[in-house]
C-alpha positions as CSV (number, residue, x, y, z in Angstrom):
1,X,-31.2,-59.2,55.6
2,X,-32.3,-56.3,58.0
3,X,-34.2,-57.0,60.6
4,X,-36.4,-55.6,62.9
5,X,-35.6,-53.8,66.5
6,X,-38.3,-55.9,68.0
7,X,-37.5,-59.0,66.6
8,X,-34.1,-58.8,67.5
9,X,-34.9,-58.6,70.8
10,X,-37.0,-61.5,71.0
11,X,-34.9,-63.7,69.2
12,X,-32.2,-63.0,72.0
13,X,-35.2,-62.8,74.8
14,X,-36.3,-66.5,73.2
15,X,-32.7,-68.2,73.4
16,X,-31.7,-66.7,76.6
17,X,-34.8,-67.8,78.6
18,X,-34.8,-71.2,76.8
19,X,-31.0,-71.8,78.2
20,X,-32.4,-71.4,81.6
21,X,-31.5,-67.5,82.6
22,X,-34.7,-66.0,84.5
23,X,-36.9,-63.7,82.5
24,X,-36.3,-60.0,84.3
25,X,-32.3,-60.9,83.8
26,X,-33.0,-62.2,80.0
27,X,-34.8,-58.9,79.2
28,X,-32.3,-56.3,80.7
29,X,-29.7,-58.5,78.7
30,X,-31.7,-58.7,75.6
31,X,-32.1,-55.0,76.1
32,X,-28.1,-54.1,76.2
33,X,-27.7,-56.5,73.1
34,X,-30.3,-54.6,71.3
35,X,-29.2,-51.3,71.8
36,X,-25.7,-52.3,71.1
37,X,-26.9,-53.6,67.4
38,X,-29.0,-50.3,67.2
39,X,-25.8,-48.2,68.0
40,X,-24.1,-50.3,65.0
41,X,-21.8,-51.9,67.3
42,X,-22.7,-54.8,65.8
43,X,-19.5,-57.1,67.5
44,X,-21.4,-57.3,70.8
45,X,-25.2,-57.3,69.9
46,X,-27.1,-60.5,68.5
47,X,-23.8,-61.8,67.1
48,X,-22.6,-62.9,70.6
49,X,-25.1,-65.3,71.1
50,X,-22.6,-68.2,69.3
51,X,-19.9,-67.2,71.8
52,X,-22.6,-67.6,74.8
53,X,-23.9,-70.9,73.9
54,X,-19.9,-71.9,73.7
55,X,-19.3,-70.5,77.0
56,X,-22.9,-72.5,78.4
57,X,-21.7,-75.6,77.1
58,X,-18.6,-75.4,78.6
59,X,-20.3,-75.0,81.9
60,X,-18.4,-71.5,82.5
61,X,-21.5,-69.6,82.7
62,X,-23.9,-69.3,85.1
63,X,-27.2,-68.0,83.8
64,X,-29.6,-67.8,86.6
65,X,-26.7,-65.9,89.0
66,X,-27.4,-63.0,90.2
67,X,-25.3,-60.2,91.3
68,X,-24.9,-59.7,95.0
69,X,-22.9,-56.9,97.3
70,X,-19.7,-58.3,98.5
71,X,-18.2,-55.6,100.5
72,X,-19.7,-51.9,100.8
73,X,-19.1,-49.1,102.6
74,X,-19.6,-45.2,101.6
75,X,-19.2,-44.2,98.4
76,X,-18.0,-47.5,97.5
77,X,-18.8,-51.3,96.7
78,X,-17.6,-54.5,95.5
79,X,-20.5,-57.1,93.7
80,X,-19.7,-60.6,92.9
81,X,-21.4,-61.2,89.6
82,X,-22.0,-65.4,90.4
83,X,-20.0,-66.3,87.4
84,X,-23.7,-65.2,85.2
85,X,-23.0,-63.3,81.9
86,X,-22.2,-59.1,82.6
87,X,-24.7,-57.3,81.6
88,X,-26.9,-57.7,84.6
89,X,-23.9,-57.5,86.6
90,X,-22.8,-54.1,84.9
91,X,-26.2,-52.8,85.0
92,X,-26.6,-53.9,88.7
93,X,-22.9,-52.0,89.3
94,X,-24.0,-48.9,87.5
95,X,-27.3,-48.3,89.3
96,X,-25.6,-48.9,92.5
97,X,-23.0,-46.1,91.7
98,X,-25.7,-43.5,90.6
99,X,-27.5,-44.6,93.9
100,X,-24.4,-43.5,95.7
101,X,-23.4,-40.5,93.8
102,X,-26.9,-39.0,94.0
103,X,-26.2,-39.7,97.9
104,X,-22.5,-38.4,98.8
105,X,-21.7,-37.3,95.5
106,X,-19.7,-40.1,94.0
107,X,-20.0,-43.9,93.4
108,X,-17.6,-46.1,92.5
109,X,-18.6,-49.6,92.3
110,X,-16.2,-52.5,91.2
111,X,-17.0,-55.8,89.7
112,X,-15.4,-59.7,90.0
113,X,-16.9,-62.7,88.9
114,X,-18.3,-61.4,85.9
115,X,-18.4,-62.6,82.0
116,X,-18.7,-60.5,78.6
117,X,-20.9,-57.4,79.2
118,X,-21.7,-56.1,75.7
119,X,-20.7,-52.3,75.1
120,X,-19.7,-50.5,78.2
121,X,-21.1,-47.5,76.4
122,X,-24.8,-48.6,77.2
123,X,-23.9,-48.0,81.0
124,X,-22.6,-44.7,80.9
125,X,-25.4,-43.9,78.9
126,X,-28.2,-45.0,81.8
127,X,-26.0,-43.1,84.6
128,X,-25.6,-39.9,82.0
129,X,-29.7,-40.4,81.6
130,X,-29.7,-39.9,85.4
131,X,-28.1,-37.0,85.3
132,X,-24.6,-38.1,86.5
133,X,-20.9,-38.1,84.5
134,X,-20.1,-41.7,84.3
135,X,-16.8,-43.7,84.0
136,X,-16.3,-47.6,82.4
137,X,-13.4,-49.9,82.3
138,X,-13.3,-53.5,82.1
139,X,-11.6,-56.4,81.8
140,X,-11.4,-59.6,79.0
141,X,-11.7,-62.7,78.2
142,X,-8.8,-62.8,75.9
143,X,-5.1,-61.5,75.6
144,X,-5.4,-59.7,72.7
145,X,-3.4,-56.5,72.9
146,X,1.0,-56.7,71.4
147,X,2.2,-54.2,73.6
148,X,4.2,-51.3,71.7
149,X,7.7,-53.1,70.7
150,X,6.1,-56.6,71.5
151,X,5.6,-59.9,69.3
152,X,2.9,-61.5,71.9
153,X,-0.5,-60.3,73.0
154,X,-0.4,-59.6,77.0
155,X,-3.4,-57.6,77.2
156,X,-6.9,-57.2,76.3
157,X,-8.6,-54.8,74.3
158,X,-9.6,-53.2,77.7
159,X,-12.2,-51.1,76.8
160,X,-13.1,-47.3,78.5
161,X,-16.3,-45.7,78.0
162,X,-17.2,-42.1,79.5
163,X,-20.1,-40.1,79.6
164,X,-21.6,-36.5,80.5
165,X,-24.8,-35.4,79.9
166,X,-26.0,-32.0,78.6
167,X,-29.7,-30.4,79.1
168,X,-30.3,-29.1,75.4
169,X,-27.9,-31.3,73.8
170,X,-27.1,-35.5,73.6
171,X,-24.6,-36.6,76.3
172,X,-21.2,-36.3,75.5
173,X,-20.8,-40.6,75.0
174,X,-17.2,-41.8,74.3
175,X,-16.9,-45.5,74.2
176,X,-13.8,-47.2,72.7
177,X,-11.2,-50.0,73.0
178,X,-8.0,-49.3,73.9
179,X,-6.4,-51.6,71.0
180,X,-7.1,-50.1,67.3
181,X,-10.0,-52.1,67.0
182,X,-11.9,-54.6,69.5
183,X,-11.5,-58.3,68.9
184,X,-15.0,-59.1,68.0
185,X,-15.2,-56.2,65.5
186,X,-12.3,-58.1,63.3
187,X,-14.9,-61.3,63.9
188,X,-17.9,-59.3,62.3
189,X,-15.7,-58.3,59.6
190,X,-14.7,-61.3,59.2
191,X,-18.7,-63.2,59.5
192,X,-19.5,-60.4,56.6
193,X,-17.0,-61.2,54.0
194,X,-14.7,-57.6,54.3
195,X,-11.3,-57.6,54.7
196,X,-9.5,-56.1,57.8
197,X,-8.3,-52.7,57.4
198,X,-4.3,-52.4,57.5
199,X,-3.2,-51.8,61.1
200,X,-5.8,-53.4,63.0
201,X,-4.4,-56.9,63.3
202,X,-0.6,-57.4,62.9
203,X,1.4,-61.0,63.3
204,X,4.1,-61.8,65.3
205,X,6.7,-60.4,63.3
206,X,4.5,-56.8,63.2
207,X,3.2,-57.4,59.6
208,X,-0.3,-56.3,59.0
209,X,-3.0,-59.0,58.1
210,X,-6.0,-58.2,56.1
211,X,-7.4,-61.1,55.3
212,X,-10.7,-61.9,57.3
213,X,-10.3,-65.3,58.4
214,X,-6.4,-65.3,59.1
215,X,-7.0,-61.9,60.9
216,X,-9.5,-63.9,63.4
217,X,-7.4,-66.6,63.6
218,X,-4.2,-64.6,64.5
219,X,-6.2,-62.8,67.1
220,X,-8.0,-66.1,68.7
221,X,-6.2,-68.7,67.8
222,X,-2.6,-68.0,67.4
223,X,-0.3,-67.6,70.4
224,X,1.9,-64.6,68.7
225,X,0.0,-61.5,66.7
226,X,-2.5,-59.9,67.5
227,X,-4.3,-56.6,67.7
228,X,-2.3,-53.2,68.0
229,X,-3.0,-50.6,70.5
230,X,-4.4,-47.5,69.6
231,X,-2.4,-45.8,67.7
232,X,-1.5,-48.9,65.6
233,X,2.3,-47.9,65.6
234,X,5.3,-46.6,67.6
235,X,5.6,-43.9,65.4
236,X,1.8,-43.1,65.6
237,X,2.4,-42.8,69.9
238,X,0.9,-46.7,70.0
239,X,2.5,-46.3,73.5
240,X,-0.5,-44.4,74.7
241,X,-3.0,-47.1,73.7
242,X,-0.8,-49.3,75.6
243,X,-0.9,-47.1,78.5
244,X,-4.6,-46.2,78.5
245,X,-5.1,-50.5,78.3
246,X,-3.2,-50.9,81.3
247,X,-5.5,-48.2,82.6
248,X,-8.5,-49.6,82.4
249,X,-7.3,-53.2,83.3
250,X,-6.0,-52.1,86.8
251,X,-9.1,-50.4,87.3
252,X,-11.8,-53.2,85.2
253,X,-9.5,-56.1,87.0
254,X,-6.9,-55.5,89.4
255,X,-9.0,-53.5,91.5
256,X,-11.0,-56.2,92.2
257,X,-8.9,-59.1,92.3
258,X,-10.7,-60.4,88.6
259,X,-8.5,-62.4,86.1
260,X,-5.7,-61.3,84.6
261,X,-7.2,-63.4,81.3
262,X,-9.7,-66.4,81.4
263,X,-8.0,-67.4,78.4
264,X,-4.5,-68.0,77.7
265,X,-4.4,-68.5,81.2
266,X,-2.5,-71.6,81.7
267,X,-4.2,-72.3,85.5
268,X,-8.0,-72.1,84.1
269,X,-9.5,-75.2,82.7
270,X,-12.3,-74.6,80.3
271,X,-14.9,-75.3,82.7
272,X,-14.1,-72.6,84.9
273,X,-15.7,-69.0,84.6
274,X,-14.1,-66.4,83.3
275,X,-14.1,-64.0,86.7
276,X,-14.1,-60.7,84.4
277,X,-13.9,-57.6,86.6
278,X,-15.5,-54.2,85.3
279,X,-15.1,-50.9,87.4
280,X,-18.0,-48.5,87.5
281,X,-17.7,-44.9,88.6
282,X,-20.7,-42.1,88.7
283,X,-20.4,-38.0,89.4
284,X,-23.0,-36.0,90.5
285,X,-22.0,-32.3,88.8
286,X,-24.3,-31.1,91.8
287,X,-21.7,-32.3,94.6
288,X,-19.5,-29.4,92.5
289,X,-22.1,-26.9,90.9
290,X,-25.4,-25.3,91.5
291,X,-27.9,-27.6,89.9
292,X,-27.9,-27.2,85.9
293,X,-24.7,-25.2,85.4
294,X,-22.6,-28.1,84.6
295,X,-25.2,-28.9,82.2
296,X,-25.5,-25.1,80.5
297,X,-21.4,-25.7,80.3
298,X,-21.4,-28.5,78.7
299,X,-24.1,-27.8,75.9
300,X,-22.0,-24.4,75.3
301,X,-19.0,-26.7,74.8
302,X,-20.4,-28.9,72.5
303,X,-22.2,-26.3,70.5
304,X,-19.0,-24.3,69.5
305,X,-17.2,-27.8,68.8
306,X,-20.1,-28.6,66.3
307,X,-19.4,-25.1,65.3
308,X,-16.0,-25.7,63.6
309,X,-15.1,-24.9,59.9
310,X,-14.9,-28.8,58.9
311,X,-12.0,-29.1,56.5
312,X,-15.0,-31.1,54.4
313,X,-17.9,-29.5,54.5
314,X,-19.5,-32.9,53.7
315,X,-18.1,-34.0,56.8
316,X,-18.8,-31.8,59.6
317,X,-17.4,-32.0,63.0
318,X,-18.9,-34.7,65.5
319,X,-19.4,-34.9,69.0
320,X,-18.6,-38.5,70.8
321,X,-21.9,-40.2,70.9
322,X,-23.2,-38.9,67.6
323,X,-22.3,-41.8,65.2
324,X,-23.9,-44.3,67.3
325,X,-27.1,-41.7,67.7
326,X,-27.0,-41.2,64.4
327,X,-27.2,-45.0,63.7
328,X,-29.5,-45.7,66.2
329,X,-32.3,-43.7,64.3
330,X,-31.4,-45.2,61.0
331,X,-31.6,-48.5,62.1
332,X,-34.6,-48.3,64.2
333,X,-36.4,-46.8,60.9
334,X,-34.4,-49.6,58.5
335,X,-33.5,-52.5,60.6
336,X,-30.5,-54.5,62.2
337,X,-28.5,-55.6,59.2
338,X,-27.8,-59.8,59.5
339,X,-25.6,-60.9,57.4
340,X,-26.0,-64.5,55.5
341,X,-23.3,-65.8,58.5
342,X,-24.9,-64.6,60.9
343,X,-28.2,-65.4,60.0
344,X,-27.0,-69.2,59.9
345,X,-25.7,-68.7,63.2
346,X,-29.0,-67.5,64.4
347,X,-31.2,-70.0,62.9
348,X,-28.8,-72.9,64.2
349,X,-28.6,-71.5,67.7
350,X,-32.6,-71.2,68.1
351,X,-32.7,-75.0,67.0
352,X,-30.3,-76.3,69.1
353,X,-32.3,-74.3,71.6
354,X,-35.7,-75.7,71.2
355,X,-36.7,-72.0,69.8
356,X,-38.6,-70.8,66.9
357,X,-36.7,-68.5,64.5
358,X,-38.2,-65.2,65.1
359,X,-35.9,-62.6,63.0
360,X,-38.6,-60.2,61.1
361,X,-37.4,-58.7,57.5
362,X,-38.1,-54.8,58.2
């Protein structure tokens, strides 16, 4: 089915509040999750409810937790997520980073003791809407990336997101995993009964795994094999993706003192919080240039790139963020795709939470 955006948000909100999340935190989390689905990032939206339910049952997540500032000075701060879902903590941290950028030109805020926060791109888009250039990185729950020349995973998907605001043009927004694909995208394809593209997942001997169920098991259950870094193979410069993953983890987790990875960490008990870390950087362009000058030049650059003669006339050159913007318009008009397996999951979760099934056909 294709569900209306309003009904997807209502379903997420009903379940989160039934689980005991305060209304304001649940509304913010539902907004992030809905926007993620609208932009076509199906791995990080309503499909995450099953994972969050499991964390709640295990006692890992404190849904009533509110983020607090642990340390602050000048342009920097450290935020404690309180072992709550990552969306409120990350949004709080980015708002604080933007506030500092407006005051002193730059704001850098790290988050510790958080959980999964959805799509990193959502947070840089919020900063861009406030006129700031922004960068976000994060640690992750699962060791999934097999480093170049490796046989076992030692890093997560460790995302990087970047945004820069224009005036005539929409913001440039880069949102990427440092693996060839995010782990939850493998799960999302399997849920839809689709094969996994060759090169996304490898076994312990470096062979590609393309069956959906086998790929999910390889990434989430087996000690060997996993996701390839961006680049895929050493011949295609996978060392660059590996290096970017390290950078994202150092900023997103090591800087704040967050966990290396709560899953497959031998010292962590099942009921312990994930202790995920995030990093938020906001820059006010007016600290460097006259108001409007940065946006003017960025718009010019975007126009030049969009005017690049395409190799295939049917496939024009795009700017990072264009596919998500187009998908958002399409899904607002036609609905958010909910495959049968996910629909069954949502019905079951709603039943266990004692709330109604609220998804409506678009």
